[in-house]
C-alpha positions in Angstrom: 19.4 0.8 10.7 22.2 1.1 8.2 25.9 1.6 8.9 25.5 5.3 8.2 22.0 6.1 9.5 20.0 8.5 7.5 18.0 10.8 9.8 15.4 13.2 8.3 14.8 16.2 10.5 11.8 18.4 10.1 12.5 21.6 12.1 12.1 25.3 11.2 14.3 26.8 13.9 18.0 26.6 13.2 19.1 26.5 16.9 16.8 23.5 17.6 18.0 21.8 14.4 21.6 22.0 15.6 20.7 20.6 19.0 18.8 17.7 17.4 21.8 16.9 15.2 24.2 17.0 18.2 22.0 14.5 20.0 21.6 12.2 17.0 25.4 12.2 16.6 25.6 11.0 20.2 23.6 8.0 19.1 25.7 7.5 15.9 28.6 9.8 15.1 28.3 9.3 11.3 24.7 10.1 10.8 23.7 11.6 7.4 21.1 14.3 7.8 18.4 15.4 5.5 16.6 18.5 6.8 13.5 20.4 5.9 11.8 23.4 7.4 8.4 23.4 5.6 6.0 21.2 3.7 7.3 21.6 0.2 10.9 20.8 1.2 9.8 17.8 3.3 7.7 16.3 0.5 10.5 17.0 -2.1 13.4 15.7 0.0 11.7 12.6 1.4 12.1 11.0 -2.0 15.9 11.6 -2.2 16.9 8.8 0.1 14.9 6.4 2.3 15.5 7.7 5.8 16.1 5.3 8.7 14.2 7.7 11.0 12.3 11.0 11.0 12.6 13.5 13.9 10.0 16.2 13.6 9.0 19.3 15.4 5.5 19.6 16.7 5.6 23.4 16.6 6.7 24.4 13.1 4.3 27.0 11.9 4.1 25.8 8.2 4.2 22.0 8.6 4.2 20.2 11.9 5.4 16.7 12.6 1.8 15.4 12.7 1.2 16.4 9.1 4.5 14.8 8.1 3.6 11.6 10.0 0.2 11.4 8.1 2.0 12.0 4.8 4.4 9.1 5.4 1.5 6.9 6.5 -0.6 7.7 3.5 2.0 7.8 0.7 5.2 6.2 1.8 6.5 3.4 4.0 6.9 2.8 7.7 9.7 4.9 9.1 10.4 5.3 12.9 9.1 8.7 14.0 10.2 10.8 17.0 8.5 14.1 17.8 10.3 17.0 19.5 7.7 18.9 21.4 7.9 22.2 23.1 6.6 22.4 26.7 3.0 21.3 26.2 0.4 20.1 28.7 0.7 16.3 28.1 -2.6 15.8 29.9 -4.5 17.6 27.2 -6.3 14.8 25.4 -5.5 16.0 21.8 -1.9 16.6 22.4 -1.5 13.3 24.3 -3.1 11.5 21.3 -0.7 13.2 18.9 2.3 12.2 20.9 1.1 8.6 21.1 1.0 8.3 17.3 4.8 8.6 17.0 7.2 5.9 18.1 8.6 8.2 20.7 8.8 11.9 21.7 11.0 14.1 23.7 10.3 17.5 25.1 12.7 20.3 24.0 13.9 20.9 27.6 14.8 17.2 27.8 16.5 17.1 24.4 19.6 15.6 26.1 17.6 12.4 26.2 17.1 12.2 22.4 20.0 9.9 21.7 18.6 7.4 24.1 15.1 7.7 22.6 16.6 7.1 19.1 18.4 3.9 20.4 15.1 2.7 22.1 13.1 3.3 18.9 15.6 1.5 16.7 15.7 -1.5 19.0 11.9 -1.7 19.5 11.0 -1.3 15.8 13.6 -3.5 14.1 11.0 -6.0 12.7 8.8 -3.2 11.3 11.8 -1.5 9.7 13.0 -4.8 8.1 9.5 -5.4 6.7 9.2 -1.9 5.4 12.7 -2.1 3.8 11.8 -5.3 2.0 8.6 -3.7 0.7 10.6 -0.6 -0.4 13.1 -2.8 -2.2 10.2 -4.7 -4.0 8.5 -1.5 -5.1 11.8 0.0 -6.3 12.5 -3.2 -8.3 9.0 -3.1 -9.8 9.4 0.5 -10.7 12.8 -0.1 -12.3 11.4 -3.1 -14.3 8.5 -1.0 -15.5 10.8 1.9 -16.4 13.0 -0.5 -18.5 9.9 -1.9 -20.3 8.8 1.6 -21.1 12.2 2.5 -22.4 12.3 -0.7 -24.5 8.9 0.0 -25.9 9.8 3.6 -26.7 13.0 2.6 -28.4 11.1 0.0 -30.5 8.6 2.6 -31.5 11.4 5.1 -32.4 13.3 2.4 -34.4 10.2 1.4 -36.4 9.4 5.1 -37.2 13.0 5.6 -38.4 12.8 2.6 -40.7 9.7 3.8 -42.4 
């Protein structure tokens, strides 16, 4: 995790959002937060900065953490993921499976443990994060090189058209 951790929070309820931020600051007081409360804002903002971690609600009506998890898995890079779950029956097979997909989870009534969960997830997933960061840097460098080639080709075409 960087010196100033970037934590992306997907939560639609303002009160829960503030509680999550408070707990994240207990992990690291200088966190930078990116927040979203629905699908469109999540998919737009996830491209602003590469977050060090995603904390997502399992109960948002428009876009739950499971959908965000699958989006990241399909289109982006590995990012540690923590679910914040309302009181659900953990023994229910589907819900138990959903919770096992994330790197960790915390129930809303145990939110005071979130900072410890963040610390545990960061420590347990350092190798995956380093590998994902390297892949991200490679793809960014490739994108920039391609963009420069396109700009050069466009300027060459524009120059040749001006000469004629």
